[in-house]
N, C-alpha and C positions, 0 to 999 in steps of 0.2 A: 447408449453406452458403447463400449468398445468390445472387440472380440477378446477371448482369453489370451490369444497370442500377443496382444498389445497391452495387456494389463500392467506389465512392468513399466511401460512408458507413462501410463496414468499415474502410477505410484511415484515415479521419478519427478514428474511435473508437480504433483502434490507436495513432495518433499521440498522442491525448489520454492514453491509459494510459501511454505512454512518457514523456510530459511530467510526469505525476504522479510516476512512479517516479524520474525524474531530479531533480525538485524535492525529493523526500524525501531522496535521496542527498546533495544539496547541503546541505540543512538539517542532516542528521546529521553531515556533514563539518565544517560550521561549529561544531556543538556539540562535536565532538572538539577542534577548534582552540582553542576558548574554555574548555575544561575542564569543560563541562557534561556531557560523556560521557567515559568513560575513554579514554586513549590506547590505540591498537591496535584500537579498535572498527572493524569493517568496515562503513563507511558505505554502500557500494554494496549489500552483501548485506542490510543492515538496511533500506535503502530499498526494495529489491525485496520483502522480507518484508512490510513494512507495507502496501505497495501491493497485494500479493496478498491479504492478510487483508482489506483494505478492499473489494477487488473481490468476495471471497467473501461478505462481509457483505452487500454490495449484492445479490448473487444470491439469498442466503437471504431477505433482506427482500422482494424482489420475488416470492418464492415463498410469502410469507405467514408467515415466521418471526415469533415474538413478540419484542417489545422485550426482554423478560426473557432469552430465549435468546440474542439478539444481544449483549446486555450481558455475558453469561457468556463469549462468545467474545472480546469486548474485554478482559475481565479476564484471561483466559488469555494473550492476545497481549501485554498490557502486562508480564507477568512475563518476557517475552523481552528487554525493553529493558534495556540495561546502565545502571547508575547510577554517578555519579562517585565 
């Protein structure tokens, strides 16, 4: 964990992650409304999934993962996206 002196940074980063997840959920909800994604798509879960994959990719990249291995993760993640 972090020291009490840095707790505000932890809170700010958590808020940013929440904002990204919420923005993705709204994006997917609009895509469902406009027919770019199938009706019945769970926009909230899909937004949470994409945010989690992006965070995982960031962690892997900071750990030195190659571009090639990260792109393979992206390719697999894209197969989970519903198509109209």
